[in-house]
C-alpha angles and dihedrals in degrees: 000000000000090000093052092051091049093052091049091054091049090051091053091051092052094053096070092046090051092046091049090051090050091050092048091049091049091050091049091049091049091049091049091049090049092050091048092049091047091049091054089050093045092049091051092050093046090052089061094057122100111229128198122201135176094009143095117257128197115231122213120330094339088306094140144334122239124199105214103232121232111273094029138095126210131210125189125242101277092051090043090055089051090054094044096046108025101034105026100034101237122148115261115270115266096188133042092317131205122334089198145302137246122217130182109256093234094050118045127191089271093061120097088208095056139078139204136218111223114209119204138150133213129180096221108149151323132275117191116224091243092052095046094069091054098039115138103229092180089060091047090051091051092050092049091047090054092049091049091050091049090054093055094082090060091046091052092048088055092050097256129127123255128265130221125194100221104182143303113308086211133001110282115243141177119236101210094184092060097027094237133137112213118201112164110191134203115224131187124196140194124230125277114273097218 
């Protein structure tokens, strides 16, 4: 009698473990199905984009020319907005928007292993030549990080993930010949909330 009771108790303990394993398997299968469905969607969107390689493209209204580097593909602004909004879940641009994006040839915008370089331009100020040499880029980075953090409340209200300005993607520099301050930044984001 004691042995039968003991076996019954062991059987009851195994049921929740088995049920938990089934639920975990179901969740993994659902996640895999979701990823597969998203990949089909992402591939179909990426197939509609017009890519430019091994050429020079004109950005904006003759704002600049960009030589597409070897190993990269370029898309113009409208296609870049499609990638940023439809594929990557960013809010639509409210300002001038993207002039275009560069992607590595082996990883397109539909790839979870890839990345893109968004190219945009804003006329947001003036830096005198004398000031440019002494500009405090650490202070500029801190200011931009605070502005990015302040914008996260609005992103969350709209159902988007948050952004964080991590660091400079390359050392900022002033191009005195063309009177331009370049400050490429490196952002990280969280997932969409909806």
